[in-house]
LUMMARNU-168889 format. One line per field, with one value per residue (C-alpha): x, z, y. Coordinates in Angstrom, 2 decimals. Last residue first. Layout:
residues N
xx <- [X / ...] .
zz <- [Z / ...] .
yy <- [Y / ...] .
***
This chain:
residues 96
xx <- [-12.21 / -15.55 / -16.19 / -13.64 / -16.11 / -16.92 / -13.24 / -12.51 / -15.35 / -14.23 / -10.68 / -11.86 / -14.10 / -11.33 / -8.87 / -11.28 / -12.18 / -8.55 / -7.51 / -10.39 / -9.52 / -5.83 / -6.61 / -8.85 / -6.33 / -3.46 / -5.42 / -6.22 / -2.58 / -1.33 / -3.89 / -2.95 / 0.80 / 0.64 / -1.53 / 1.03 / 3.88 / 2.27 / 5.09 / 7.73 / 9.08 / 6.39 / 8.79 / 7.72 / 10.38 / 9.36 / 5.74 / 6.84 / 9.12 / 6.41 / 3.88 / 6.33 / 7.41 / 3.85 / 2.49 / 5.22 / 4.43 / 0.68 / 1.12 / 3.56 / 2.84 / -0.88 / -2.16 / 0.14 / 1.21 / -1.73 / -4.49 / -3.00 / -2.53 / -6.14 / -7.52 / -5.88 / -2.57 / -4.18 / -5.46 / -1.91 / -0.90 / -3.82 / -3.13 / 0.35 / -1.12 / -2.00 / -5.40 / -4.93 / -3.02 / -4.80 / -3.59 / -6.86 / -8.87 / -6.80 / -4.97 / -5.92 / -9.38 / -12.12 / -15.33 / -18.54] .
zz <- [-14.51 / -12.86 / -9.26 / -6.48 / -3.87 / -5.87 / -6.40 / -2.74 / -1.63 / -4.06 / -2.68 / 0.92 / 0.17 / -1.80 / 1.06 / 3.60 / 1.34 / 0.67 / 4.31 / 5.48 / 2.92 / 3.85 / 7.58 / 7.12 / 4.96 / 7.28 / 10.29 / 8.44 / 7.39 / 10.91 / 12.47 / 10.16 / 10.56 / 14.33 / 14.63 / 12.71 / 14.81 / 18.07 / 19.20 / 18.35 / 21.82 / 24.48 / 26.99 / 27.32 / 24.84 / 22.19 / 22.23 / 22.17 / 19.21 / 17.39 / 17.85 / 16.73 / 13.63 / 12.71 / 13.20 / 10.98 / 8.27 / 8.54 / 8.28 / 5.37 / 3.51 / 4.27 / 4.26 / 2.20 / -0.37 / -0.60 / 0.09 / -2.35 / -4.96 / -4.39 / -4.84 / -8.10 / -9.60 / -11.10 / -7.66 / -6.30 / -9.15 / -8.54 / -4.79 / -5.40 / -5.60 / -1.90 / -1.50 / -1.28 / 1.71 / 4.87 / 6.04 / 5.37 / 7.23 / 10.41 / 11.16 / 14.33 / 13.04 / 15.51 / 13.97 / 15.08] .
yy <- [17.52 / 16.93 / 17.85 / 18.30 / 17.01 / 13.86 / 13.05 / 13.77 / 11.50 / 8.81 / 8.86 / 8.71 / 5.73 / 4.04 / 4.53 / 3.07 / 0.16 / -0.70 / -0.40 / -2.58 / -5.23 / -5.14 / -5.24 / -8.28 / -10.11 / -9.23 / -10.50 / -13.72 / -14.20 / -13.48 / -15.84 / -18.71 / -18.20 / -17.79 / -20.91 / -22.90 / -21.47 / -22.57 / -24.89 / -22.29 / -21.77 / -21.44 / -19.90 / -16.30 / -15.14 / -17.68 / -16.55 / -12.92 / -13.57 / -15.53 / -12.74 / -10.06 / -11.97 / -13.05 / -9.53 / -8.13 / -10.65 / -10.10 / -6.33 / -6.34 / -9.59 / -10.01 / -6.46 / -4.28 / -6.85 / -9.25 / -6.73 / -4.20 / -6.93 / -7.95 / -4.43 / -3.60 / -2.60 / 0.52 / 1.52 / 1.71 / 3.98 / 6.35 / 6.19 / 7.60 / 11.10 / 11.05 / 12.70 / 16.45 / 17.73 / 18.85 / 22.26 / 24.14 / 21.49 / 21.73 / 18.48 / 16.57 / 15.77 / 14.91 / 13.58 / 15.21] .
***
């Protein structure tokens, strides 16, 4: 059984902005939300920690590659999770 912290009757419908996000497509979602947002934040935090512990910026290439890959993976997972939830709600609500 999956634990949900929000009672079923209080859960909002699927976010209405998902329709607009879907129209832009999967790869734009992955690029913007995954690579740019998550990967960018990961790169900043990772580089700052590396610099703070004394490594400086000698591993910046590795930070870039790993941040982009992590953003790509997170973006793809986020897209597929949101699409699955969206399709379940569309199927549950029925036609029209």
